[in-house]
N, C-alpha and C positions, 0 to 999 in steps of 0.2 A: 504493500499499500504506499509506504513512504520510500522515496528514493534514498540511496546511500552514497555519500561522498567519502572516499577513503583517503585520508591525508597521512596515513602512517608512512613513516620513512621519508617524510618531506619536511624540510626546514623552510617555512614560509614567513614572509613578513606581513605586515598589516595590509598593505596594498594588495598583495596576491590573495590574502584570505578574504578580504571584502569582495574581491571579484569572484571567488569560488563559492562563497557561502550563499545559501538560499535566501531570497528576499522577494517579497511581493512587489509586483509592478503597481505603481501608484503615481500616475502622472498628473500632479496637481496643476502644472502649467497648462496642460491642454484643457483641463476642466475650468480654469479661469476664464477661458473664452466663452464657455457655456454660461457661467454665472454672471458674467459682466452685464448683459442686457437685463437679467433679473434684478441685479442690484441697483442699476440705474432706473429701472422701472419703479422700484420702491422709492428711490430718492426723489423722483419726480411726482409720482401719484399717490404715494403713501399708503393709507388704509385701503383705498380702492384696489391697488395692485396686490396688496396682502391677502385680501379675501379671494381674489381671482387666482392667485398662485397656490393658495391653499387648496382650493377646489381642483386645480390642475394636477398637483403633485401629490397631495395627500388623499385624494378621492373624495373629499368632503369639504363643503364650504364651512368655515368656522361659524359657529352660532353668534359669538361676538369675539373680537380679538382679545379683549382682556377677559379673563375668567372671573365671574362674579364671586364675591366673598361667600355668598350662600352655597355656591357649588364647591368651593373649597372646603367649607365646613361639612357639607353632606359627604364629600369623599372621605374625610377623616372619621366621620361618624360611622360610615359603612365599612371601614377597613377591617379585615379579618383580624381577629385578636392575636393570632400567632405572628402575623406580618407586623402588626403594631409593636409587639414586644421585641421582635428582631430589629426593627428600625430604631426603636428607642435605645437598645443596647448598641447598635452601630453608631448612633449619634453620641452616646456617652463615651464610647471608646475613641471615637475620632476627636472629640473635644479634649480628652486627656492628652492625646498626642500633640494635637495642633496648638493647644494652650502653651506649650513649652517652646513654640517656634517664634513667638512675638519678640522682635528685636528691641533693644533699649537704645535710647539716644546716647550718644557719647560726645563729650567735650574735651578737646585737646588744646592745651596751651602751647603754642608754637614758640612764642617769645613772650616776655612780660608785655602785657597790653595787647597781645594778638591771640585770638582763639578762633578755632574752627570747630563748630558743632555739627554733628550729623544727626538730623531729625528723620524719624521714620514716620511718614504721613500716609494714611490710607488713601487709596483711590476714592474719588468722591462718589462715583456711581459705576456699577458693573452690571453686565448682562451675562447670565449664566445659562448656558445651552444644555439641554437634556435630550438626548436622542430618543427616537421612537422608530419602530419598524419591525425587525425580526424579534425584538425582545422588549421588555419593559425595564426601565432603569430608575427606579426610586433611589437605588444606591448612589447614582450619579447626582442626584439632588443633594444627598448628604455630603458627598465629596467636594461639591462645588460650594455649597452654602456655608458649611462650618468653618472653613478657613477664612472665607470672606467676612463673616460675622466676627470671628475672633480678631481679624485684623482691624476691625473698627469701621469697615465700610459703611457709610451712612445710607446708601440707597442701593437696594438689590432688586433685580427683576430676573424672572426665569421664563424662558420660552421653550415649548416642547410641541411636537406636531399634534394636530387634532387627529383622533382615531376614528376611522369610519365604522369600526366595530361597536363603538359606544352607543348606548341606547338611553332613553329616558332623560333624566336631568343632565346626564353627562354627554349627550349627543353634541357633536361638533366641538368637543374639548379634548385636551390631552387625556392620557389614560388615568383612571381614577386613583390608581396607586401612586402615580407620580404626583397628582394633585394633593393627595393625602400627605405625602412626604413634605410637600411645600407647606401645607397647613401646620404640620407637626413642628416645623422649624420656625414658624412664625413669619413666613414669606407670604405676603398678600398681593404682590404684583406679579401675576402669572399670565402669560400670553399663549394663545393657541396658534402658534406660528412655528413652522418647521423649516429645516433646510437652510439654503443660502439666504432666503428671504428673511429668516429670523436674524441672521447676522447683519443684514442691511438695515432691518427695522431698528436694531440696537444702535447701529452706527449713526443713522440719520434722524431717528425719532419719527413719530407720525401722530396724527390726530384723526380719530374716526368721527363718524357723524353723530354718535351718541355723546360727544364731548370728552371722551377718553383721550388723554394725552400721554404718550410715552415719550418721555425726554430722552435725548441721546445719551449714551453711556461713554465712559472713557476706556473701558477694557471689556472684552468678551472672553469668556473662558468656557471650557467644556468640550468633550469629544463629540464626533459626528461623522458623517460619511465624507466621501471625497469632495462633494459639492460644498459642504460646510467648510472644509479645510481650504478649498479654492476661494470662497468668499472671504475667509479670514486673510488669506494672502492678498486678495484684490483690494480689500479695505484697510489693510495694515497701514498705519499712518493716520487715517481718520480715527481709527481706534487702536488700542493696544490689544495684543492677543497673547494667550498662554503658549499655544503651539499649533501646528498643523497636523492634527492627529491622523494617523493612517490605521490600517488594519491591525488588530491586536496581535501580540507576539508572546510566545513562551519558549525559552530555551531551558533545557535541563542538563546540567553537567553532572554525570553520574559514573560511579564505578561499579565493581561487581558486588558491592555491599547493598546496592539499591534494590528495592523490591519491584519487580517488573510491573505488577499490577498497579503500584503507586504511580510509576513513571507513565504507563499507559493512560491511566485515568486522567492525570494532569494534562497530557497532550490533548486528550479529547475534550477536556473542560474548556480549553481556549478555542479549539477548533469549532465548537458549536456556535461561536459568535457570528461567523461569517465565512463564506466559501473562500475568501482571500486571507483568513486568519493563518498565522504562521506558527507551526509547532516544530521545534528543532531539538533533537537529542544529540548531545555531544558526549561521547563515552570512549574509554580505553578497553572496554570489555565487549568482545564479539558475542559471548554468551548472553550478556544482558540484552544487547541489541536484538538478537534472535528471539529471546523470550518475550520482549516487548512487542515484537512484530506479531507473535502468535496471539498474545493477549489482545492486541488491538483489533484483530479480525473479529473476535467474539464480542468485544466491547463496542465497537462501532456498529455492528449489526443490531445490538440490543438497545442502543441509546435512542432517544426520542427524535433527535434531529440527524438521523443517520446519514441521509443523503448529503446534507450540508457538511457534516463532519468529514465524510469520506472525500469530498471534492477538496476540502481544505488540506487534509493530509496528504493527498496525492498530487497536490499542486506544486509548482516549482518553488513556492515560498516555504515549503516544509521538507524535512528530510532528517536522516541519521548521519552524523559526522563521526567517523572513526579516527581516533588519534592514538599516538604511541603511549602517552601517559597523561597524568593530570596537569603537569606543567604546559604540555601542548594543548590540553583542553582549555586551560585558562587563557592562553593566547588566542584561541579560537573565540571564546565567549567575550573576551575584551575587544576583539575586532568586531564581533557581531553587534555588540552594545544592545542587547535585548530590552524590551519593555519590562518584561518579567524574567527573572533568572532564578531557577531553583538550583540549589546545591544538595545533591543526594550522594554523598561520598563519606568515606572514613574521615574523621576530623573535619566535619563539614564547616564548623565555624572558623577553623584555621584557613581553609580553602576560601571561604566567603570573604575573609579579611583581605585576600589578595585580589579580589575583583575591583576594578577600576570603573568599568563602563556597564552600567545597568540602570534601568529606571527604578527597580526595586529588586532586592535580593532576598530570597526565601531560603532559610537555612535548616537543613535537615529533614527528616521524613515527616514531621508533624507541622510543617509550615507550607502547605500547598498555596498556589496562587489564589484559589478560590477563598481562602481565609482573608487574603489581602483585599479581594474584591469587595468584601462585605464587613468583616468584623475584627480585623487585626488591629485597627486604630490607625493604620497607615492610609495614605491617599491612593486611589486607584486611577486617577488621571495622571498618566505617565507618558514620557516621550517615546515615540515609535520610529521605525524606519532607520534605525542606527543613530537617532539624535541624542540617545542617552550618553554619548561620548562628549556632549557639550551642553546638554540641557537637563533640567531637573523636573520632577514632578510637581503637581500643583501643591502649594503650601500657603501658609499665612504670608510668607515673604512675597508670593505672587501678587498679593493685593496691596503691597506697600511700596513707597518710593523713598529712597534715600535723598534728602536735601541738605546740602551743605550750607551752613550759616556762618558767614565770615564777619568778625568783629574786631577791628584793629584801632588802636588809639592813634592819636596824632604822632606821638613819639615813636610808636612801633612802625608806622608807615615811613616816617622820616629815616629811620635807621636802615630801611631796605630800599628806599627810593632810587638810589643810584644803581642798584642791581637791576631793578625793573627797567630803568632807562637803558642800561647796557643790553639786556635781552631784547628789548623792543627795537633797538637800533640793529642788533644782529639779525633780527627777522625782517628788517626793513619796514617796520610798522611804527614810525616815530611818534604818531599821535597817541600810541599806547603810553609811551613814556611821558609825553606832554600832559596827559591826563593826571599823572602823579605830580609832575612839576608844578602844574597850576595851583596845587594846594599850598605850595611854599614860594610862590612868586613874590609875595610881600617881603619874606625874609631875604630873598635874593636881592631885591631892590634896596633893602635897608643895609645890607652888607656893602653895597656899592657906595 
């Protein structure tokens, strides 16, 4: 089912590894040309365009663009008790972890009379996107909202596609479980808007005929399909973005101590997201690879989304990578920079400490990716497509801006003025130096 890449006996650098390792095709640049007219339509026609695009792409015209408070309350009231308990625990654990991420202001005395303070200021307003489609994602509400609230963001809005399967009071609105999660977290500004048009709505704002005004946001976060990613790219600059999220990925670094059924189950768990989802096993054990292959056949046949899983596992983005030893395996996973990386080896914590590139690292046999998706306390909005080598997952820090505040006395400026002038002249920007000299012109004249 999964292809095999045999790297044994080959000493390869990062460039060669990245060329050989499986990766999903995800052409955001091409998708930008598709979303460009949609975004511009929202820019110019606002709510009218949003209603039409919802009907065109989601198969149902939103009842209203903003979800009424009564509908949010009804969704929470109707929520299954078991799901409510799970969401409450997910929120509790996420808050525990994310509360520790809030950065403190720092003040540095550079010279007597000269200080630089770094203030951490929350973004004023954010738009949080929660996808819909093949699955329902109340967990993504938690992962977006909790860090934004703990960062101190004053204005939060959530957008999620209307679901054509909804009936009764929820007809024309996002999935009731998503709405319930919003209500549980105290988010009352929720929009029945999906896809690229949701990103555009957040970027430009809109007013509908009922007097509802959605003010523009400063930042948009949250995962979505390729068109959401393309809209983020197209509108970056108008808005800030967290990342251009691609198909989900799991890499498992395992040796002969790993339990084949554990590895197989974890590969399947991420493959069920999407036919383009990537599942990669990196191992120095041929016996383990063979045992996983056997287990996968039965597990894939038995799982609910069997066809989707089989397509993902047999795609070019998934595969088994054979290596000589765990040192070589670490080189592979660091080059791959997976969204989710599991370490199922002897001394898993020691091996995990040597990982440099991953969105999140799951250590040992009892920390599967599914735990991180829901209840580890960590955030599941993570970099994909190899971006973990330079980017981080969503956190409180994502919603903060560091602002330097410079406070110098006259004496402190005078002491360094000649050096400012020297550097300004070296860069052929004399007016920079003159801006400092102007503050001491009276002294210069008095000296004469």
